[in-house]
N, C-alpha and C positions, 0 to 999 in steps of 0.2 A: 592619603586619605584626608578628607577635609571635614570641617564642621558642617553640619546640616544647614541648608539655606535659611531656615527659620532663625538661626542664631548669627546671621551675617550682617544684620542691620545695626551693628555696634561700631565703636571707634576702630580705626585701622589696627591699633595695637591690640585691642581686645580680640579681634578676629585672627590676627597673626598668632596670638597666644593659643587660642582655641584650635587653630589649624595645626600648630606644632604639637599640641597635646593629643590631637586626634591621630597623629602618626604613631603615637606610642600610648595607646589607651590602657594597656594593662600595667606596664612598668612605670609609666609616668615620667616626669622630668623634675630636676631641681631648678631653682631660680637661675642658677648659673648656666645650666644647659639651655634653659629658655632664652637667656640673654644671648648666647651664641647663635641660637637658631632664629630668633625674631629680629635681631638687629635694631633694637630700641634701647634706650638708656635703662639702667636698673630701676630708676625712679618711675619711669613710664610703665615698666613691666610690673612693678609692685602695685602701682595704682590700678592697672588692668586686673591683676589678681584679686585685689580688694573688691573691685566691682563684680567680677565673675563669681567670687565667693559669696558676696551678698545676694546675688541672684541664683545661688545654688547650682551653678553651671560647672563648678569644679569641686574636687574634694582634696583636702590637704591632710597629709599624715606624716608622722615621724617614723623613719626606719633606721633605728640605731641613732647615729649622729646626723643623719640626712633628713631634710624636709622634702617630701616628694609631693608633687601636684599631679593629679590625674583628672581627666575630664569626666563629667557625669555621663552615664551611658546614653542618655537621650540626646546628647550633643553630637556624638560621633555618627557621621554618615556612613553609608555602605562603602566598601573598598573600591568599587568601580562606579562610583556615583558620577553621572554625567551632569555637570552643574549648569551648562548652558549650551546654546546652539553652536557656538564657536568650538567648544571642546568636541562635540559630536562631528563637526565638519573636519577638524584636524585629524581625528581618528580614521575617517573614511577616505580623505584625500591624501595622495602620496606626496608629502612635503619633504 
């Protein structure tokens, strides 16, 4: 699953964080899980999280000793979203 196209005009790290969170919209992810998934430095991820939080695109909560980040419902696209023409072609053509 990916973040909706309306939220993809951000920095690469912001979009990568949103995409990773969109894959786990209900259980969310910790910063360390995001670090493993996104492949950016912890500082870049923290900056992205600050920007996304300021724009109300994520929600941060504490679950026991863990801090969990989940995407806002409006950010998550449908499970089978066709994001562009190339994706539709790949699905139709036998590669």
